C-alpha positions in Angstrom: 12.1 43.0 -31.4 10.0 40.2 -32.9 8.2 38.0 -30.5 9.1 34.3 -30.9 6.0 33.2 -29.0 2.9 32.9 -31.1 -0.3 34.1 -29.4 -2.6 31.4 -28.1 -5.1 30.2 -30.6 -8.8 30.6 -29.8 -9.9 27.9 -27.4 -6.3 26.9 -26.5 -5.7 25.7 -23.0 -3.7 28.1 -20.9 -3.1 25.6 -18.0 -1.2 22.3 -17.9 -2.3 19.4 -20.0 -5.2 17.4 -18.6 -4.9 13.8 -17.6 -6.6 12.9 -20.9 -3.5 14.1 -22.7 -1.5 11.1 -21.5 -0.5 8.6 -24.2 -2.9 5.9 -25.3 -0.3 3.3 -24.4 -0.5 4.4 -20.8 -4.2 5.0 -20.6 -4.8 1.5 -21.9 -2.1 -0.2 -19.7 -2.9 -2.1 -16.5 -0.5 -2.3 -13.6 1.6 -5.4 -13.1 -0.4 -7.7 -10.9 2.6 -9.3 -9.3 4.3 -6.0 -8.5 1.1 -4.2 -7.5 0.1 -7.0 -5.0 3.7 -7.1 -3.6 3.6 -3.3 -3.2 0.3 -3.5 -1.3 1.8 -6.3 0.9 4.8 -4.1 1.7 2.6 -1.2 2.6 0.5 -3.4 4.9 3.8 -4.6 6.6 4.9 -1.0 7.1 1.5 -0.4 8.9 2.3 -3.2 11.3 0.1 -5.9 9.7 1.6 -9.4 10.0 1.4 -10.1 6.3 2.5 -13.4 4.6 3.7 -12.5 1.1 3.5 -15.2 -1.5 2.9 -12.8 -4.4 6.1 -11.6 -6.2 8.8 -14.2 -7.1 11.2 -13.4 -4.2 13.0 -15.9 -2.1 13.5 -15.4 1.6 17.3 -15.5 1.2 19.5 -12.4 0.4 22.1 -12.3 -2.3 25.0 -14.6 -1.5 27.7 -12.7 0.5 30.6 -13.5 -1.9 28.6 -11.8 -4.7 27.8 -8.8 -2.5 31.5 -8.5 -1.4 32.6 -8.4 -5.1 30.2 -5.5 -5.8 31.2 -3.6 -2.7 34.8 -4.0 -3.6 34.1 -2.6 -7.1 32.3 0.4 -5.5 35.2 1.1 -3.1 37.7 0.8 -5.9 36.0 3.6 -7.9 33.9 1.5 -10.3 31.1 4.0 -10.1 30.9 5.3 -13.6 29.0 4.2 -16.7 30.2 1.3 -18.7 30.0 0.6 -22.5 26.4 0.2 -23.5 27.1 -3.4 -24.4 28.4 -4.1 -20.9 31.9 -4.4 -19.4 34.3 -6.8 -21.1 34.6 -8.7 -17.9 30.9 -9.2 -17.5 30.4 -10.3 -21.1 33.3 -12.7 -20.8 31.7 -14.2 -17.7 28.4 -14.5 -19.6 30.2 -16.4 -22.4 31.8 -18.8 -20.0 28.5 -19.5 -18.4 26.8 -20.1 -21.7 29.5 -22.5 -22.8 29.7 -24.3 -19.4 26.0 -24.7 -18.7 24.1 -24.3 -21.9 26.3 -25.6 -24.7 26.4 -22.3 -26.5 29.8 -21.0 -27.8 28.9 -17.3 -27.7 31.1 -14.5 -29.0 31.1 -12.0 -26.0 31.9 -9.0 -28.2 29.1 -9.5 -30.8 26.5 -11.9 -29.4 25.9 -10.7 -25.8 24.7 -7.5 -24.1 24.2 -6.6 -20.4 20.6 -5.8 -19.5 18.8 -4.4 -16.5 17.2 -7.7 -15.8 15.1 -9.8 -18.2 12.3 -7.3 -18.5 14.6 -4.7 -20.0 16.3 -7.3 -22.1 12.8 -8.2 -23.5 12.0 -4.6 -24.2 15.2 -4.1 -26.1 14.7 -7.3 -28.0 11.2 -6.3 -29.1 12.2 -2.8 -30.1 15.0 -4.2 -32.2 12.8 -6.7 -34.1 9.2 -5.4 -34.2 7.6 -2.8 -36.4 4.3 -1.2 -35.6 1.4 -3.7 -35.8 3.6 -6.8 -35.9 2.1 -9.7 -33.9 3.9 -11.8 -31.3 2.5 -15.1 -30.2 2.6 -15.5 -26.4 1.3 -18.1 -24.0 -1.9 -18.1 -22.1 -1.3 -18.2 -19.2 1.8 -16.0 -19.6 4.0 -13.8 -17.4 2.0 -10.7 -16.7 4.4 -8.2 -18.3 4.6 -9.8 -21.8 1.5 -8.4 -23.4 1.9 -4.9 -22.0 5.6 -4.8 -23.1 4.7 -5.9 -26.6 2.1 -3.2 -26.8 4.5 -0.5 -25.4 6.9 -1.5 -28.3 4.2 -1.1 -30.9 3.4 -4.8 -31.4 0.2 -6.8 -30.9 0.2 -9.7 -28.4 -1.6 -12.8 -29.6 -2.3 -15.3 -26.8 -2.2 -19.0 -27.6 -3.7 -21.1 -25.0 -1.6 -23.7 -23.1 -4.0 -26.6 -22.7 -4.1 -28.3 -19.4 -4.8 -31.6 -21.1 -1.5 -31.2 -23.0 0.5 -30.5 -19.8 0.5 -26.7 -20.5 2.6 -27.2 -23.6 1.9 -25.9 -27.1 1.4 -28.1 -30.1 2.4 -27.2 -33.6 -1.3 -27.0 -34.6 -2.0 -24.6 -31.7 0.7 -22.2 -33.0 -0.1 -22.5 -36.7 -3.7 -21.7 -36.0 -2.7 -18.4 -34.5 -0.5 -17.3 -37.3 -1.3 -14.4 -39.6 0.7 -12.4 -42.2 1.6 -10.0 -39.4 3.1 -12.6 -37.1 6.7 -11.7 -36.5 7.8 -13.6 -33.4 7.1 -16.2 -30.7 7.7 -15.3 -27.1 7.6 -17.9 -24.4 9.0 -18.6 -20.9 11.2 -21.7 -20.5 10.9 -23.1 -17.8 7.4 -21.7 -17.6 6.0 -19.0 -15.2 3.4 -19.6 -13.8 2.8 -23.3 -14.4 6.3 -24.6 -13.6 6.6 -26.7 -16.8 10.1 -27.6 -18.1 10.1 -27.6 -21.9 11.5 -30.9 -23.2 13.4 -31.2 -26.5 10.2 -32.3 -28.3 8.4 -29.2 -26.9 11.1 -26.9 -28.2 11.2 -28.6 -31.5 7.5 -28.0 -32.1 8.0 -24.3 -31.6 11.2 -24.3 -33.6 9.5 -26.0 -36.6 6.9 -23.3 -36.7 9.5 -20.5 -36.4 11.7 -21.9 -39.2 8.7 -22.7 -41.5 7.3 -19.2 -41.2 10.5 -17.2 -40.7 9.9 -16.0 -37.2 12.0 -14.8 -34.3 11.8 -16.8 -31.1 12.3 -14.9 -27.9 12.8 -17.3 -24.9 12.7 -16.0 -21.4 14.9 -18.5 -19.5 15.2 -16.7 -16.1 14.3 -19.9 -14.3 16.8 -22.1 -16.2 18.9 -23.1 -13.1 15.9 -24.1 -11.0 14.7 -27.4 -12.4 13.6 -30.1 -10.0 13.4 -33.8 -9.9 16.5 -34.3 -12.0 15.1 -32.5 -15.0 17.3 -30.5 -17.3 16.8 -27.2 -19.0 17.6 -26.9 -22.7 18.1 -23.6 -24.5 16.1 -23.0 -27.6 19.2 -21.5 -29.3 20.8 -25.0 -29.3 18.1 -26.6 -31.4 18.9 -27.3 -35.1 19.0 -24.1 -37.2 17.6 -22.0 -34.3 20.6 -20.0 -33.2 20.2 -17.5 -36.1 16.6 -16.7 -35.1 16.8 -17.1 -31.2 16.9 -14.3 -28.7 17.7 -15.7 -25.3 16.9 -13.7 -22.1 18.7 -14.7 -18.9 19.5 -13.2 -15.5 20.3 -13.6 -11.9 17.1 -12.2 -10.3 15.7 -15.6 -9.3 18.6 -18.0 -9.1 21.0 -15.8 -7.1 18.3 -13.9 -5.2 19.4 -10.7 -6.9 16.0 -9.1 -7.8 17.0 -5.7 -6.6 20.2 -5.6 -8.6 18.4 -5.5 -12.0 21.1 -7.3 -13.9 20.8 -9.9 -16.7 21.9 -10.4 -20.2 20.7 -11.3 -23.7 22.3 -13.7 -26.2 21.3 -13.2 -29.8 22.7 -13.0 -33.3 25.1 -10.1 -33.9 22.7 -7.9 -35.9 20.1 -8.0 -33.1 22.7 -7.3 -30.4 24.0 -4.4 -32.5 20.5 -2.9 -32.7 20.0 -3.4 -29.0 23.3 -1.6 -28.3 22.0 1.4 -30.2 18.8 1.3 -28.2 20.7 1.0 -25.0 22.8 4.0 -25.8 19.8 6.2 -26.2 17.4 4.7 -23.6 19.3 3.5 -20.6 23.0 4.1 -21.4 24.2 0.9 -19.6 23.6 -1.6 -16.9 25.1 -0.6 -13.5 28.9 -0.9 -13.3 29.2 -2.5 -9.9 26.2 -4.8 -10.5 28.0 -6.1 -13.5 31.0 -6.8 -11.3 29.0 -8.8 -8.8 27.1 -10.6 -11.5 30.4 -11.5 -13.3 31.5 -13.2 -10.1 28.3 -15.1 -9.8 28.3 -16.2 -13.5 31.9 -16.7 -14.3 32.6 -19.9 -12.4 30.8 -22.9 -11.2 28.1 -21.9 -8.6 29.4 -21.7 -5.1 28.5 -24.7 -2.8 26.3 -22.3 -0.7 24.3 -21.4 -3.8 23.8 -25.0 -4.8 22.6 -25.8 -1.2 20.2 -22.9 -1.4 18.7 -24.3 -4.6 18.3 -27.7 -3.0 16.5 -26.1 -0.1 14.2 -24.2 -2.5 13.3 -27.5 -4.1 12.5 -29.0 -0.7 10.3 -25.9 0.2 8.5 -26.2 -3.1 7.7 -29.8 -2.2 6.6 -28.9 1.3 4.4 -26.0 0.2 2.7 -27.7 -2.8 2.0 -30.8 -0.7 0.5 -28.7 2.0 -1.7 -26.8 -0.5 -2.8 -30.1 -2.1 -3.9 -31.3 1.3 -6.4 -28.4 1.7 -9.9 -29.7 0.8 -10.9 -28.4 -2.6 -7.3 -27.4 -3.7 -5.2 -29.3 -6.2 -1.6 -28.4 -6.5 1.3 -30.4 -7.9 5.1 -30.0 -7.4 6.4 -27.7 -10.2 8.9 -29.2 -12.6 10.9 -26.0 -12.3 10.7 -22.5 -10.8 9.3 -21.8 -7.4 5.6 -21.3 -7.7 2.7 -23.4 -6.8 0.0 -23.3 -9.5 -3.0 -24.1 -7.2 -6.3 -25.2 -8.7 -9.1 -23.6 -6.7 -11.9 -24.0 -9.2 -13.9 -26.2 -6.7 -14.7 -23.0 -4.7 -16.6 -21.4 -7.5 -15.3 -17.9 -6.7 -13.5 -15.7 -9.3 -9.8 -15.9 -8.4 -9.4 -12.1 -8.3 -12.0 -12.0 -5.6 -10.5 -14.9 -3.8 -7.0 -13.3 -3.8 -8.6 -10.0 -2.6 -10.2 -11.8 0.3 -7.0 -13.6 1.2 -5.1 -10.3 1.3 -7.6 -8.0 3.0 -9.2 -10.4 5.5 -6.4 -13.0 6.1 -3.2 -11.1 5.4 -1.9 -13.5 2.8 -0.8 -12.1 -0.6 -1.1 -14.4 -3.6 -1.5 -13.7 -7.3 -4.8 -14.6 -9.1 -4.2 -16.8 -12.1 -6.5 -14.6 -14.2 -3.7 -11.9 -14.1 -1.7 -14.3 -16.4 -4.5 -14.6 -19.0 -8.0 -16.1 -19.3 -6.6 -19.6 -19.1 -5.4 -18.8 -15.5 -8.9 -18.3 -14.2 -9.5 -20.8 -11.4 -5.9 -20.8 -10.2 -3.7 -19.0 -7.7 0.0 -18.5 -8.1 1.8 -19.0 -4.8 5.5 -18.4 -4.2 6.9 -21.4 -2.4 10.4 -20.2 -1.4 9.7 -17.9 1.5 11.1 -19.0 4.9 9.8 -22.2 6.5 7.9 -20.3 9.3 6.2 -18.2 6.6 5.2 -21.2 4.6 3.7 -22.9 7.7 1.8 -19.7 8.8 0.6 -19.1 5.2 -0.7 -22.6 4.8 -2.7 -22.2 8.1 -4.2 -18.9 6.9 -5.0 -20.1 3.4 -6.7 -23.3 4.8 -8.8 -21.3 7.3 -9.7 -18.7 4.7 -10.9 -21.2 2.1 -12.9 -23.1 4.8 -14.5 -19.8 5.7 -15.4 -19.0 2.1 -16.8 -22.5 1.3 -17.0 -24.7 4.4 -18.8 -27.5 2.4 -16.0 -28.0 -0.2 -14.3 -31.3 0.0 -11.2 -32.7 -1.6 
């Protein structure tokens, strides 16, 4: 009998691969700051620490009962098997109705939509479908913490373009064009913006759209906060701007607006060729989004939002006003009401302490979890991102602890 196993070569390792054998993409990656801090806060809570968690974007409310009931009914009826990679016809039809009703987009559910496991997975599929190795993607600075790592995981190169405070954290055409190279393939941005809470106006979008058309770029817009605009402001989809539908990839979901973070369900609207590529990727990488989660999400998206959900959004707006006003009243802190989303972007530069150190002290010594702005990019140094939609008692206690901590750190700082 001939052996099919070659003898080990001289110097070959006989044991398991060493830690150094991990991929470069993993060795070079950093953990998600928002998820890491939220995990630390959860562990402290399990140990009995009275932690106030303003880190991850999680509201105090649970998923609306009528959405939960729909998913439970689907489970009990046997809807426990994999669905088409593109998503169930019912879910995609609900997505199309939502896009027509709320966003002014007449989407073909069979060819222009796909069910995703939240916006992060939708982003991953979008990048894998459009990037080749070494392609560059313009992103914001500050930007959501997962954008740059995800681009790298997909073989691309993130190129941060600073959002200037003096421009209201909005790009100008000159900012974008100065960052372009022959390898630029796409522009990725968050609308409304995380972490600053800016709502992109039509002129803002048209600045980005002009650059994309002029230089033949994809535009990937993360619109997860689209339903949470405050003060009468209105969200506008990039795909509705002139000549942009053919080059826009729109990411949406229910994580934030319906308090469904644990469901991991969202969708992507894009041109048919992109969706077709994403379907192939889905078939190989994830198979499909969850069957019963799609059923619940279809109920949430398919009709006008329930009155209870609208009331929840109004309460969130009130909490954002309460929390940012309270933060702004702390000596040395400047914090305005966000235009959208549910984060306070608190300016703490007056304290002269690196915000990573400041956030660490708040967590370890005062049991308050916040996210240092530096996690969102160099432009975030000097800021803290603080979730404003926890319960009213949590907000009150958190404000007390933050004020006491900052006074302890720098008692001489004045407003």
